[in-house]
KOLKOLFI-395811 format. One line per 8 residues: number of its first residue (from 1); for each residue x, y, z of C-alpha. Coordinates in nm, 3 decimals. Layout:
NUM> X Y Z  ...
//
This chain:
1> 16.709 7.419 19.669  16.329 7.380 19.675  16.165 7.048 19.602  16.002 7.191 19.286  16.338 7.312 19.155  16.496 6.972 19.235  16.219 6.799 19.039  16.271 7.021 18.733
9> 16.650 6.985 18.755  16.618 6.609 18.778  16.393 6.596 18.476  16.640 6.800 18.275  16.931 6.582 18.388  16.748 6.268 18.275  16.647 6.426 17.944  16.278 6.395 18.030
17> 16.026 6.640 17.878  15.912 6.896 18.135  15.556 6.869 18.008  15.538 6.500 18.097  15.380 6.569 18.434  15.146 6.843 18.309  14.782 6.787 18.208  14.739 6.707 17.837
25> 14.601 6.995 17.632  14.259 6.921 17.481  14.247 6.888 17.106  14.029 7.137 16.913  13.734 7.126 16.899  13.612 6.998 17.236  13.305 7.218 17.284  13.036 7.391 17.071
33> 13.150 7.619 16.790  12.962 7.931 16.680  12.963 8.077 16.329  12.854 8.441 16.342  12.677 8.586 16.036  12.623 8.961 16.094  12.318 8.970 15.865  11.963 8.827 15.882
41> 11.915 8.463 15.779  11.836 8.351 15.427  12.094 8.511 15.198  12.371 8.325 15.019  12.639 8.374 15.284  12.398 8.249 15.549  12.301 7.939 15.349  12.661 7.844 15.275
49> 12.777 7.913 15.631  12.501 7.682 15.760  12.631 7.412 15.526  12.980 7.464 15.673  12.845 7.444 16.029  12.657 7.121 15.951  12.968 6.961 15.801  13.182 7.084 16.091
57> 12.949 6.913 16.339  12.949 6.595 16.131  13.328 6.594 16.094  13.434 6.676 16.449  13.140 6.552 16.654  13.071 6.876 16.843  12.770 7.108 16.813  12.820 7.384 16.555
65> 12.559 7.651 16.487  12.511 7.969 16.288  12.412 8.274 16.490  12.272 8.570 16.297  12.365 8.905 16.451  12.255 9.179 16.211  12.363 9.528 16.302  12.071 9.731 16.168
73> 12.192 10.073 16.056  12.544 9.971 16.153  12.559 9.709 15.880  12.775 9.407 15.967  13.004 9.593 16.205  12.832 9.543 16.544  12.811 9.169 16.475  13.176 9.166 16.369
81> 13.275 9.349 16.687  13.129 9.063 16.891  13.359 8.820 16.712  13.653 9.055 16.772  13.584 9.051 17.145  13.574 8.669 17.168  13.882 8.464 17.263  14.130 8.371 16.988
89> 14.053 8.001 17.016  13.846 7.914 16.707  13.519 7.868 16.892  13.374 8.194 16.752  13.414 8.223 16.375  13.294 8.517 16.166  13.138 8.480 15.822  13.212 8.828 15.688
97> 13.157 9.024 15.369  13.437 9.236 15.223  13.324 9.541 15.423  13.440 9.396 15.757  13.815 9.355 15.690  13.844 9.630 15.427  13.618 9.904 15.566  13.573 9.795 15.929
105> 13.902 9.937 16.067  13.805 10.286 15.948  13.446 10.316 16.074  13.533 10.424 16.428  13.444 10.107 16.619  13.726 10.048 16.871  13.691 9.669 16.858  13.764 9.674 16.483
113> 14.064 9.909 16.482  14.329 9.800 16.426  14.198 9.506 16.225  14.155 9.223 16.479  14.092 8.943 16.228  14.283 8.706 16.005  14.120 8.516 15.721  14.066 8.142 15.718
121> 13.956 8.168 15.356  13.707 8.319 15.110  13.425 8.108 14.964  13.164 8.322 14.785  13.124 8.606 14.537  12.776 8.755 14.519  12.639 8.793 14.163  12.585 9.170 14.168
129> 12.487 9.324 13.835  12.402 9.655 13.670  12.084 9.603 13.470  11.811 9.783 13.276  11.493 9.691 13.096  11.527 9.564 12.738  11.296 9.854 12.643  11.561 10.107 12.755
137> 11.743 10.300 12.479  12.074 10.145 12.587  12.195 9.786 12.613  12.557 9.834 12.719  12.744 10.053 12.965  12.890 10.261 12.683  12.543 10.316 12.536  12.417 10.411 12.883
145> 12.701 10.661 12.920  12.620 10.822 12.585  12.249 10.844 12.667  12.297 10.971 13.023  12.502 11.270 12.906  12.183 11.422 12.763  11.911 11.253 12.970  11.836 11.196 13.336
153> 11.876 10.831 13.432  11.754 10.709 13.773  11.965 10.449 13.954  11.819 10.212 14.212  12.049 10.046 14.467  12.051 9.892 14.816  12.243 10.176 14.980  12.473 10.451 14.857
161> 12.765 10.347 15.079  12.757 9.978 14.991  13.050 9.857 14.784  12.849 9.753 14.472  12.685 10.097 14.466  13.020 10.270 14.508  13.158 10.066 14.218  12.860 10.172 14.004
169> 12.910 10.542 14.089  13.282 10.513 14.010  13.212 10.339 13.678  12.983 10.627 13.579  13.261 10.875 13.664  13.504 10.676 13.451  13.258 10.681 13.162  13.202 11.055 13.195
177> 12.849 11.081 13.331  12.647 11.106 13.652  12.309 10.951 13.724  12.029 11.206 13.722  11.899 11.064 14.049  11.965 10.770 14.277  11.774 10.606 14.561  11.794 10.308 14.794
185> 11.530 10.035 14.773  11.447 9.746 15.004  11.394 9.526 14.698  11.532 9.561 14.348  11.369 9.311 14.118  11.167 9.275 13.801  10.890 9.499 13.936  11.133 9.784 14.001
193> 11.219 9.807 13.632  10.868 9.728 13.506  10.712 10.001 13.720  10.967 10.262 13.615  11.073 10.326 13.975  11.433 10.311 13.849  11.583 10.309 13.500  11.897 10.118 13.601
201> 11.931 9.891 13.902  12.232 9.760 14.093  12.106 9.430 14.234  12.183 9.061 14.271  12.123 8.842 13.969  11.894 8.601 14.150  11.641 8.881 14.210  11.593 8.935 13.836
209> 11.623 8.574 13.718  11.242 8.544 13.675  11.248 8.821 13.411  11.596 8.774 13.269  11.461 8.756 12.912  11.320 9.109 12.956  11.636 9.260 13.106  11.970 9.375 12.973
217> 12.247 9.288 13.219  12.506 9.548 13.121  12.785 9.457 13.363  12.856 9.234 13.661  13.051 9.335 13.970  13.295 9.055 14.042  13.631 8.903 13.953  13.480 8.667 13.693
225> 13.185 8.668 13.456  12.870 8.511 13.594  12.805 8.172 13.429  12.434 8.250 13.386  12.521 8.565 13.186  12.845 8.462 13.011  12.831 8.742 12.750  12.811 9.018 13.013
233> 13.147 9.181 13.091  13.262 9.250 13.445  13.319 9.606 13.559  13.686 9.511 13.588  13.694 9.422 13.220  13.543 9.758 13.130  13.763 9.955 13.371  14.054 9.756 13.522
241> 14.101 10.012 13.803  13.757 9.913 13.937  13.816 9.537 13.959  13.632 9.452 14.279  13.383 9.194 14.407  13.141 9.159 14.695  13.271 8.842 14.860  13.226 8.656 15.186
249> 13.479 8.456 15.386  13.554 8.298 15.722  13.757 8.499 15.973  13.893 8.436 16.322  14.057 8.659 16.577  14.429 8.715 16.533  14.631 8.476 16.745  14.408 8.176 16.676
257> 14.639 7.870 16.652  14.738 7.757 16.304  14.614 7.400 16.352  14.273 7.536 16.454  14.249 7.751 16.143  14.349 7.455 15.928  14.071 7.240 16.073  13.812 7.509 15.998
265> 13.950 7.555 15.647  13.944 7.182 15.572  13.571 7.165 15.640  13.490 7.482 15.443  13.692 7.367 15.141  13.511 7.032 15.142  13.171 7.204 15.151  13.251 7.441 14.865
273> 13.344 7.150 14.640  13.025 6.959 14.724  12.742 6.897 14.478  12.506 7.093 14.702  12.723 7.406 14.686  12.763 7.371 14.309  12.387 7.338 14.273  12.337 7.661 14.471
281> 12.585 7.837 14.241  12.404 7.710 13.931  12.068 7.828 14.065  12.174 8.178 14.171  12.469 8.276 13.952  12.691 8.307 14.260  13.056 8.209 14.237  13.131 7.941 14.497
289> 13.492 7.831 14.553  13.763 7.817 14.819  14.056 8.059 14.845  14.303 7.987 15.125  14.426 8.234 15.385  14.731 8.352 15.190  14.526 8.418 14.875  14.259 8.590 15.085
297> 14.521 8.825 15.236  14.637 8.921 14.887  14.280 8.981 14.780  14.208 9.203 15.080  14.517 9.413 15.003  14.413 9.445 14.637  14.055 9.538 14.724  14.167 9.796 14.979
305> 14.373 9.968 14.710  14.083 9.953 14.464  13.845 10.108 14.717  14.092 10.393 14.756  14.073 10.450 14.380  13.693 10.439 14.390  13.679 10.688 14.677  13.908 10.922 14.484
313> 13.687 10.907 14.174  13.364 10.968 14.362  13.498 11.246 14.580  13.710 11.408 14.309  14.044 11.351 14.481
//
């Protein structure tokens, strides 16, 4: 019998824990934590993620920083792939829009298929809207549908494959019309409508807040009405099959310990209930909240099904 075996056998015989002689495992977090935002700095998800990082550092006493890793023409996916390739230890946390967990596994990036992430929670819904000038001969989606059946209407958006744009295309199909033309813009604001570059725009509410009195917001794309435009229905209210939102949440690699995920979630939930986060929501029309991991999983499953419906409508399947 070897001396090591005798030592283990003796410990068992005395009822002593085998781990007693092993080095204690360090408690998370013990080193810097990185929050990866796969978009340029400055947008709502970036601002809120920086607030989470600041609170994380304050709470746990370790450096925590936001790192922006935009993917250019690849959207958020190259940045998300970097998170997928990091260890499952909670030191690299992704702040991801809906596209990453819902669309990411199907875009052909090996690091994202099968889905390598699990949600910590969801904290933001962008205030995307479908809007037109008050001078337009339509003020509601139904009036737009009636007008567009006999007239060409130009739609401006941020990209034809983005989820808010896909929702807008699908809504038109549901209402029995197609846009006469559509084009992507770098900016979609008051000037876009005033100049006539587009008749209808799919944009974020904060970009048209300066001219809100001169604009008809015909629908919002989200699970709830936007507080700044309480009389505007959501697309989901108009067509329940298209109930979808552009949200952002925190994600970690699968296999990250439960206690680690809980520590990240505790900080994020505290931030979202803060006065500073509520002030940001009031200023922009964004919905700021905290949905835990279980609720986030249900939401991802729902949104995946809805995107299937949208794809079928657009592609005639």
